[in-house]
Kinemage of the C-alpha trace (Angstrom):
@kinemage 1
@onewidth
@group {chain A} dominant
@subgroup {mainchain}
@vectorlist {calphas} color= white
{ca met a 1} P -29.032 10.279 33.325
{ca arg a 2} L -29.181 8.795 29.794
{ca ser a 3} L -27.823 11.688 28.507
{ca leu a 4} L -24.736 11.568 30.952
{ca tyr a 5} L -24.115 7.785 30.341
{ca ser a 6} L -24.343 8.316 27.159
{ca ser a 7} L -21.620 10.828 26.684
{ca ile a 8} L -19.205 8.460 28.798
{ca leu a 9} L -19.288 5.594 26.731
{ca phe a 10} L -18.516 8.457 23.610
{ca val a 11} L -15.491 9.327 25.864
{ca leu a 12} L -14.117 5.846 26.317
{ca phe a 13} L -15.064 4.085 22.807
{ca val a 14} L -15.794 6.638 20.090
{ca leu a 15} L -13.668 9.582 21.075
{ca pro a 16} L -10.489 7.134 21.044
{ca leu a 17} L -10.959 5.741 17.853
{ca val a 18} L -11.562 9.462 16.223
{ca ser a 19} L -8.678 10.842 18.155
{ca ala a 20} L -5.883 8.133 18.522
{ca gln a 21} L -3.241 9.618 16.438
{ca asn a 22} L 0.248 9.496 17.378
{ca gly a 23} L 2.037 12.244 16.252
{ca ile a 24} L 3.488 10.084 12.972
{ca val a 25} L 3.772 11.226 10.066
{ca val a 26} L 4.932 8.508 7.126
{ca phe a 27} L 5.380 9.853 3.376
{ca gln a 28} L 5.122 7.945 0.275
{ca ser a 29} L 5.717 9.311 -3.588
{ca asp a 30} L 7.216 8.437 -7.023
{ca phe a 31} L 8.674 11.854 -6.443
{ca gly a 32} L 11.831 10.465 -6.076
{ca leu a 33} L 14.621 12.256 -4.035
{ca lys a 34} L 16.662 14.223 -6.648
{ca asp a 35} L 14.825 17.177 -6.280
{ca gly a 36} L 12.886 19.193 -3.257
{ca ala a 37} L 9.078 17.763 -3.506
{ca val a 38} L 9.896 15.972 -0.453
{ca ser a 39} L 11.608 18.185 1.580
{ca ala a 40} L 8.685 20.995 1.115
{ca met a 41} L 6.483 18.010 1.682
{ca lys a 42} L 8.115 18.007 5.092
{ca gly a 43} L 8.644 21.740 5.603
{ca val a 44} L 4.570 21.919 5.503
{ca ala a 45} L 4.430 19.407 7.909
{ca val a 46} L 7.125 21.166 10.922
{ca gly a 47} L 5.517 24.153 9.752
{ca val a 48} L 2.104 23.164 10.815
{ca ser a 49} L 4.009 21.511 14.015
{ca pro a 50} L 7.694 21.202 14.848
{ca ser a 51} L 6.763 18.201 16.754
{ca leu a 52} L 6.022 15.478 14.572
{ca thr a 53} L 7.924 12.496 14.128
{ca leu a 54} L 8.198 12.228 10.063
{ca leu a 55} L 9.003 8.931 8.184
{ca asp a 56} L 9.416 7.768 4.951
{ca leu a 57} L 7.986 4.764 3.351
{ca thr a 58} L 9.484 5.137 -0.194
{ca his a 59} L 9.601 8.172 -2.719
{ca glu a 60} L 11.148 5.238 -5.092
{ca ile a 61} L 7.279 4.646 -6.299
{ca pro a 62} L 7.845 4.153 -10.256
{ca pro a 63} L 6.595 7.381 -12.035
{ca tyr a 64} L 2.313 7.419 -11.721
{ca asn a 65} L 2.080 3.937 -11.010
{ca ile a 66} L -0.692 3.655 -9.194
{ca trp a 67} L -0.766 0.319 -8.318
{ca glu a 68} L 2.461 0.223 -6.750
{ca ala a 69} L 1.719 2.926 -4.347
{ca ala a 70} L -1.580 0.682 -3.130
{ca tyr a 71} L 1.012 -2.408 -2.841
{ca arg a 72} L 3.656 -0.749 -0.899
{ca leu a 73} L 1.076 0.641 1.502
{ca his a 74} L -0.666 -2.967 1.967
{ca gln a 75} L 2.870 -3.747 2.469
{ca thr a 76} L 3.520 -1.170 5.138
{ca val a 77} L 0.794 -0.127 7.399
{ca pro a 78} L -0.088 -2.972 9.548
{ca tyr a 79} L 3.047 -2.765 10.964
{ca tyr a 80} L 3.210 0.624 12.261
{ca pro a 81} L 0.791 1.428 15.398
{ca lys a 82} L -2.406 1.976 15.451
{ca gly a 83} L -2.738 5.993 14.866
{ca thr a 84} L 0.132 6.635 12.374
{ca ile a 85} L -1.174 9.007 9.469
{ca phe a 86} L 0.319 7.898 6.088
{ca val a 87} L 1.107 10.459 3.270
{ca ser a 88} L 0.539 8.533 -0.169
{ca val a 89} L 0.964 10.401 -3.350
{ca cys a 90} L 1.328 8.975 -6.760
{ca asp a 91} L -1.316 11.455 -8.725
{ca pro a 92} L -1.385 11.661 -12.131
{ca gly a 93} L -4.675 13.413 -11.821
{ca val a 94} L -3.885 15.808 -9.620
{ca gly a 95} L -5.611 18.640 -10.438
{ca thr a 96} L -8.544 17.028 -11.911
{ca glu a 97} L -11.985 15.819 -10.530
{ca arg a 98} L -10.393 13.461 -8.717
{ca arg a 99} L -11.311 13.151 -4.584
{ca ser a 100} L -8.552 13.810 -2.109
{ca val a 101} L -9.666 11.479 0.710
{ca val a 102} L -8.061 10.764 4.178
{ca leu a 103} L -9.342 6.821 4.960
{ca leu a 104} L -9.464 5.756 8.737
{ca thr a 105} L -8.847 1.554 8.278
{ca lys a 106} L -10.492 -0.377 10.981
{ca ser a 107} L -6.949 -1.729 12.548
{ca gly a 108} L -7.107 2.400 13.499
{ca his a 109} L -4.681 3.592 10.848
{ca tyr a 110} L -4.945 7.239 8.391
{ca ile a 111} L -4.474 7.206 4.875
{ca val a 112} L -4.244 10.932 3.430
{ca thr a 113} L -4.270 10.437 -0.846
{ca pro a 114} L -6.132 10.562 -3.879
{ca asp a 115} L -9.122 8.702 -4.513
{ca asn a 116} L -7.477 7.000 -7.218
{ca gly a 117} L -7.123 3.187 -6.949
{ca thr a 118} L -4.407 3.663 -4.374
{ca leu a 119} L -6.678 2.325 -1.514
{ca thr a 120} L -7.780 -0.889 -3.367
{ca leu a 121} L -5.919 -3.127 -1.282
{ca ile a 122} L -5.970 -1.056 1.759
{ca ala a 123} L -9.570 -1.686 1.682
{ca glu a 124} L -9.506 -4.824 0.903
{ca his a 125} L -7.032 -6.255 3.944
{ca leu a 126} L -7.557 -3.530 6.763
{ca gly a 127} L -11.172 -2.977 6.065
{ca ile a 128} L -12.833 1.339 5.772
{ca gln a 129} L -13.905 2.579 9.616
{ca glu a 130} L -14.769 5.665 7.918
{ca ile a 131} L -13.721 7.548 5.172
{ca arg a 132} L -14.119 11.606 4.585
{ca gln a 133} L -13.289 14.253 1.815
{ca ile a 134} L -10.521 16.887 2.237
{ca asp a 135} L -12.251 20.072 2.777
{ca glu a 136} L -9.713 22.182 0.784
{ca ala a 137} L -11.177 25.626 2.056
{ca ile a 138} L -10.052 24.593 5.661
{ca asn a 139} L -7.181 22.444 4.769
{ca arg a 140} L -4.961 23.936 2.623
{ca leu a 141} L -1.887 25.639 2.676
{ca lys a 142} L -2.315 29.344 2.965
{ca asn a 143} L -1.449 31.337 -0.061
{ca ser a 144} L -1.483 28.116 -2.291
{ca gly a 145} L -4.369 28.214 -4.303
{ca ala a 146} L -2.752 29.263 -7.256
{ca ser a 147} L -1.234 25.803 -7.594
{ca tyr a 148} L -2.837 22.654 -8.970
{ca thr a 149} L -0.319 20.368 -9.386
{ca phe a 150} L 1.487 19.798 -5.915
{ca his a 151} L -1.407 18.817 -4.097
{ca gly a 152} L 1.153 16.670 -1.712
{ca arg a 153} L 2.412 19.774 -0.541
{ca asp a 154} L -0.575 21.646 0.038
{ca val a 155} L -3.111 19.500 0.366
{ca tyr a 156} L -2.000 16.502 1.566
{ca ala a 157} L 0.916 17.148 3.610
{ca tyr a 158} L -0.711 20.415 5.335
{ca thr a 159} L -3.743 17.732 6.157
{ca ala a 160} L -1.782 14.943 7.560
{ca ala a 161} L -0.009 17.279 9.530
{ca arg a 162} L -3.011 19.464 11.142
{ca leu a 163} L -4.592 16.067 12.308
{ca ala a 164} L -1.683 14.339 13.415
{ca ser a 165} L -1.204 17.267 15.599
{ca lys a 166} L -4.512 17.343 16.392
{ca thr a 167} L -4.854 21.114 15.315
{ca ile a 168} L -8.048 19.145 13.843
{ca thr a 169} L -9.839 16.394 14.352
{ca phe a 170} L -10.813 13.976 11.792
{ca ala a 171} L -14.813 14.968 11.440
{ca gln a 172} L -12.758 18.405 10.745
{ca val a 173} L -10.876 17.038 7.669
{ca gly a 174} L -13.730 17.197 6.023
{ca pro a 175} L -17.330 15.541 4.853
{ca thr a 176} L -18.032 11.836 4.944
{ca leu a 177} L -18.156 9.249 2.313
{ca ala a 178} L -19.858 6.417 1.204
{ca ala a 179} L -17.183 3.563 2.782
{ca asp a 180} L -15.519 2.814 -0.772
{ca val a 181} L -13.103 3.548 -2.830
{ca val a 182} L -11.614 3.707 -6.521
{ca arg a 183} L -10.528 -0.224 -7.433
{ca leu a 184} L -8.137 -1.080 -9.349
{ca pro a 185} L -8.866 -4.625 -10.855
{ca tyr a 186} L -6.305 -7.954 -10.412
{ca gln a 187} L -6.073 -11.737 -10.450
{ca lys a 188} L -7.209 -12.335 -6.707
{ca ala a 189} L -5.715 -15.660 -5.085
{ca val a 190} L -7.378 -18.569 -5.805
{ca asn a 191} L -7.238 -22.298 -6.084
{ca glu a 192} L -9.444 -23.892 -8.583
{ca lys a 193} L -9.201 -28.188 -8.404
{ca gly a 194} L -5.223 -27.949 -7.326
{ca val a 195} L -4.253 -25.183 -9.950
{ca val a 196} L -3.774 -22.273 -7.780
{ca lys a 197} L -3.798 -18.310 -9.520
{ca gly a 198} L -2.705 -15.423 -8.583
{ca asn a 199} L -1.333 -11.524 -9.014
{ca ile a 200} L 2.007 -10.552 -8.920
{ca pro a 201} L 1.599 -7.399 -7.044
{ca val a 202} L 5.027 -6.037 -6.904
{ca leu a 203} L 8.734 -7.093 -7.453
{ca asp a 204} L 11.406 -7.322 -4.661
{ca val a 205} L 13.118 -4.696 -6.889
{ca gln a 206} L 16.739 -4.940 -5.108
{ca tyr a 207} L 17.423 -8.458 -6.481
{ca gly a 208} L 14.721 -8.871 -9.164
{ca asn a 209} L 12.483 -11.524 -7.179
{ca val a 210} L 8.708 -11.957 -7.924
{ca trp a 211} L 6.468 -11.661 -5.422
{ca ser a 212} L 2.654 -13.244 -5.568
{ca asn a 213} L -0.308 -12.702 -3.836
{ca ile a 214} L -0.682 -16.626 -3.379
{ca pro a 215} L -0.629 -17.132 0.711
{ca lys a 216} L 1.730 -20.277 2.288
{ca ala a 217} L -2.009 -22.016 2.638
{ca met a 218} L -2.849 -22.290 -0.912
{ca ile a 219} L 1.004 -23.819 -1.676
{ca asp a 220} L 0.071 -26.042 1.034
{ca gln a 221} L -3.496 -27.590 -0.487
{ca leu a 222} L -1.222 -28.770 -3.590
{ca gly a 223} L 0.690 -31.128 -1.121
{ca val a 224} L 4.119 -29.987 -2.175
{ca lys a 225} L 6.045 -30.869 -0.042
{ca his a 226} L 9.717 -28.406 0.881
{ca gly a 227} L 12.510 -29.645 -1.095
{ca glu a 228} L 10.201 -31.331 -4.029
{ca thr a 229} L 9.101 -29.155 -7.220
{ca leu a 230} L 6.015 -27.353 -8.466
{ca his a 231} L 4.794 -26.114 -11.967
{ca val a 232} L 4.784 -22.206 -12.327
{ca gln a 233} L 3.713 -20.377 -15.088
{ca val a 234} L 4.000 -16.387 -15.650
{ca phe a 235} L 1.371 -14.531 -17.802
{ca his a 236} L 1.087 -11.782 -18.976
{ca lys a 237} L -1.945 -10.967 -19.821
{ca asn a 238} L -2.875 -13.793 -22.256
{ca asp a 239} L 0.698 -13.732 -23.450
{ca ile a 240} L 2.794 -16.652 -21.471
{ca arg a 241} L 6.460 -15.274 -19.945
{ca tyr a 242} L 7.580 -18.058 -18.133
{ca asp a 243} L 7.013 -22.017 -17.655
{ca arg a 244} L 8.994 -24.047 -15.784
{ca arg a 245} L 9.271 -27.046 -12.877
{ca val a 246} L 11.389 -24.887 -9.177
{ca leu a 247} L 12.492 -26.211 -6.630
{ca leu a 248} L 10.910 -25.405 -3.648
{ca val a 249} L 13.328 -24.534 -0.787
{ca asn a 250} L 12.825 -22.223 2.618
{ca thr a 251} L 16.324 -20.633 2.117
{ca phe a 252} L 18.528 -19.818 -1.047
{ca gly a 253} L 21.332 -21.717 0.328
{ca glu a 254} L 19.162 -24.849 -0.675
{ca ala a 255} L 20.200 -24.481 -4.142
{ca pro a 256} L 22.745 -23.756 -6.644
{ca thr a 257} L 23.425 -20.839 -7.911
{ca gly a 258} L 21.736 -19.775 -10.434
{ca asp a 259} L 19.139 -22.033 -10.279
{ca asp a 260} L 15.400 -21.270 -10.180
{ca val a 261} L 13.456 -21.369 -6.874
{ca gly a 262} L 10.380 -21.033 -5.258
{ca tyr a 263} L 9.716 -19.621 -2.023
{ca ile a 264} L 7.492 -18.038 0.650
{ca asn a 265} L 8.613 -14.134 1.115
{ca ser a 266} L 8.472 -12.462 4.445
{ca leu a 267} L 4.873 -11.382 4.173
{ca leu a 268} L 4.548 -14.989 4.150
{ca asn a 269} L 3.185 -15.191 -0.113
{ca phe a 270} L 4.615 -17.551 -2.810
{ca ser a 271} L 7.368 -15.840 -4.794
{ca ile a 272} L 10.077 -16.854 -7.367
{ca ala a 273} L 13.347 -16.358 -7.584
{ca val a 274} L 16.983 -16.641 -9.407
{ca asn a 275} L 19.398 -18.123 -6.452
{ca gln a 276} L 22.256 -14.943 -6.544
{ca gly a 277} L 20.637 -13.711 -9.781
{ca asn a 278} L 17.658 -10.927 -11.016
{ca phe a 279} L 14.807 -13.685 -12.132
{ca ser a 280} L 12.905 -10.085 -13.614
{ca asp a 281} L 15.944 -9.515 -15.668
{ca lys a 282} L 16.216 -12.845 -16.845
{ca tyr a 283} L 12.991 -13.668 -17.958
{ca lys a 284} L 11.623 -10.546 -18.565
{ca val a 285} L 8.604 -11.062 -16.128
{ca phe a 286} L 7.292 -7.572 -14.380
{ca ser a 287} L 4.560 -7.390 -11.869
{ca gly a 288} L 0.798 -4.496 -12.066
{ca pro a 289} L -2.325 -5.915 -11.542
{ca asp a 290} L -2.239 -6.927 -15.622
{ca trp a 291} L 0.454 -9.986 -14.956
{ca thr a 292} L -0.805 -13.608 -13.544
{ca ile a 293} L 1.217 -16.386 -12.070
{ca val a 294} L -0.195 -19.740 -11.816
{ca val a 295} L 1.179 -22.675 -9.084
{ca ser a 296} L 0.512 -26.613 -9.454
{ca lys a 297} L 1.818 -30.149 -8.803
């Protein structure tokens, strides 16, 4: 009876967690769309199962920029339903000893990627339920063993499609690993006696707005109200790149064209912009783990 009870508990609680794939695969890479690399990955996926839903996050990650790949996952993954599988390929170390993994988040999403720092923010914000190393003896495209430089096609797209189509279970991806990943260092958002420090993880690239990881709550703690100004400094390593007071607005229309403004972006983090201009181009401010923003009253 105890064995039957345990089996029922496994079916009700454990099995849904490890087999909750929903048939959706979302691709991200630094490949661009000028050649056939992205199409080849999708071809592998539909070759496994034509019924899969294949979507794109972005293929315009700057070449070799692992940090930006990490941020775009952080920005996007939570908005997809549980069971969605993401393939993220920004892999300057392709073919080396870096691990190829599938991470199952505590939110129920799967990330198929090299463990090279891409999972930094996902692990921090969504948590690691389980992580497995891809067993390439089983989960590698047939007759691709002589290729060492396109794991996105031969390993990641293939494994993701097999998992999404339930051709394999999560346990069949490969051996379980310790619940940790390679992490890139960066300035986390902190409030130090009325001075808020954070990182510039990414740009709103279409417009040149500068996004930070400082949450709205920390800006509120400064006691600066909408329509008032605050002091903003931007550093690249120890080099100061920007040092001005900016108006805190809810919408860009509250400031004259060309003025610098501070605002809360769509992820509810503090950002700075030039109204109808390009802040990044104007002030040569960019993004990455070595960029820091400091905000005070």
